[in-house]
N, C-alpha and C positions, 0 to 999 in steps of 0.2 A: 674614213672607212669604219670606225667603230663607234662614233658619236653623232647625233644629230646635227644640223647645221647650227642652230641656237647654241647648243651645249659646246660645240666646237668653238664658236667665237667666244665663249665664256672662259674657256680654257686657255685659248690664245691670250686674251686680256689679262688673265691671271699670271700667265707665263712672263709676259712682257712687263706687268707691273712689278713682279718679284724681281725680274733682272734689273729694273730701273732702281728699285728701293736698295736692294743689296749692293749694286754698284755704286750708287752715290754714297752709302755708308762707308764701303771699304775705302772708296776714293777719299773721303774726308778723314776718315780714322787712320788709314795706314799711309797714304802718300802725302796728306797735308797735316798729319800729326795733331788732329783735333780730338778732344775728348769724345766719350760716347754719347753724351747729351747733344752736343753741337751737331755730331755726325747723325744722330736720329731725327733732329729738326729738319736737317737739310734733306735727308733721305725722305722724309714724309713730304715735305714741300714738292719734291720731285715727283714723288708717287700720286699726289693729288692734283698736279698741274692740269690745267683746263686743255691744254694743247692735246696731250695724249687720251685723256679721258673722252673729250668729245669726238675726236677723230675716230676712236674705237666705237663710240655710240652710233656714228653715220655709217660704218663699215669701211673706213678708210685704214685697212690693215696695213698697207704698205707704208704708212706714216710711223707705224709703231716701232720700227727699228731705231727710231729716235732714242729709244730707251737703252741702247746698247753704248751710248756716248760716254756716261760716267765710267763703265767698266773697260772701255776702250782707252780711256785717258789713264786709268789706273795702270793697264798693262805697259803703255808707253813709258810711264814713269818707272814702273818696275823693271822694265828692260834697260832703261838708263842707269837705274841705282845699282845693277846687278852687272854692269859692265866689266868688272874685274873677273867675274865668272861668265865665260863666253858662252857656254852650253845653255846656261839659265837665260842670259840676255837674248841669245838668238831665239830660244822657245817662247819668251814672252813676246819678242817682235813678230814671230811667225803667227802666234794665236791673234795678235792684235791686226795683223795683216789680214787674217781669215775674216774677222769681224769687218774690216773695212770693206772687203769685197763683198760681204753679206749686204751692205748698205745698197750696192748695185743690184745684187741677184734678187733681193727682196722687194725691188721696186721702188726704194727710197731715193733713187737718182733725182726724182723730181724736187726733192728738198736737200740736194746734196750740198748747195751753197750754204745754207742754213746749218747742216750737220758739220762741215768743215769749219766755218766760223766759230760755232761753239766749241769745237775741239781745240781750235787755237786760242781762244779766249781762256779757257781753263788752263792750258799750259803756259799762257803768258802769266797767269797769276802764280803758277808754280815757280816760274823763272824769276819773277819778281821777288818772291818770298826766300828763295833758295839761292839766287844768283848763279844759277846753272844754264846758260844759254845753249850749251852744247846738245841739249835734249832735242833740239830742233832737227838735229841729224838722225836721231831715232824716228822722229815723226815722219820726215821726209822719206826715209827709207821704208817705214811702214805704208805710207801713202802709195809709193811706187810699186812695192811688192803686191799690195792689196789691188791696185789696177791692173797689174800683170796677171793676177789670178782671175779677174773679172774681165779681162780684155775681150773675150769673145762675147760676152754679154753686152759690154759698152759699144762694140762695133756693130753687133746686130740691132742694138736699139737705135743708135744714130743713123744707120741705113734705112731702117724703117720709118723713123720720124722724118728723114728728109724728103719722104714722098707725102708729107701732110704738112706743109708750112703753113704757120699761122702767126699772127701778131696778138701779143698779149700786153697791152699798155697798162702802166702802173695806175693805181686809184689816186686822185687828186682831190685834196680838200681846199676849201675856200681860204682858210687861213691857218696859222700856226696854232691858234687857240683850240680850234676843233680838233686838230691831229693830236695835241696834248691831252685833251680831255678824254678823247676816244682810246689813246694809248693807256692812260691812267686806268680807265674803266676795265679795259681788256686785261690788264695785268692784275689789278688789286681789287676789283669789284666785280660787276657783272655788266658786259657790255649791252647797250641799248640798240639792238639790230635795226629797228624801225627808223630811229634817229640817224643811224649810220647810213642806211639806204636813201634817206632824203637829203643828206648833206654832200655826199660825194659828187663829184663833177662828171667825171667820165666814167661811166657805168660799163664794167666788163661783161656783166649779165645784167639782167632786169632787176633781180634781187638776190642779195647774198644772204645766206643763212648764218645763225649765231656761231656755228662751228668755225667758220672762216676768221672770226676775230676775237675768239676766246682762247686766251693763253693764261688764265687765272692762275696765280701763285698764292692767293689769298692776301689778306692784309697783314700776314705775320711778317714778311720781309719789309713791308712799309713801316710796322712799328719799331722793328730792329733798327731801320735806318734812322727813324726819328730819336731813338735812344742813343744811337751812336753820335748823331750831330749834338745831341744835348750836352754829352759827356766828351765832346771832342777835345776841350782843353785838358782834360784828365788823362788822355791817351799819349804814350811815349811813342812816337812813330819809329823810333829806331829799334823797337822791340816788337815789332809787328810779326817777325818771323819765329819768335819764341812760341 
């Protein structure tokens, strides 16, 4: 109502970028008790990841709610850690449920499996480091409450899509080497979309565009992994949660 379409998209992208950056920083710094430098590195990697940036460039604004995952995980952990204070715990849980409902209302249901798996993976790391499996109860309660809030949207969407059945077969590579190389480039370098379109076997569409396989998190995580492996013998695994 107040801005031009292009300026509106820029503001939307700025908003989701800010949410993703701050959410990741707070999650690492407050929930995982990491220092400010590690938290800033993680937040910057999330901010500049290719998935959100390239989807924004091509106009897939429904995918941008992916940026809420870090702050959602923070709220779940905060709800669990404040279980002695019932009012605070319920407040954090309710806010997390609203964010989960937003995934459906914003149109992100198309990547809901990816969102849920990302959330579960992050919380499994928290469980491993803190040995607090009971946080799963908070997660399930948040999921159920969020789905209840968005039940009308879910029902309407399923009813609508049932009128347009279609098959969407997965892409297939000729061998594992091509799969590994493509995945490596998509994550740490820059994918070669021409090569990708030439090697996949069952093409869902005639040609895929680069935003479909661009998930770049830069070479920084790769360098960190290499340094970790080099210093593996020096690491005391019983102190990982310190």
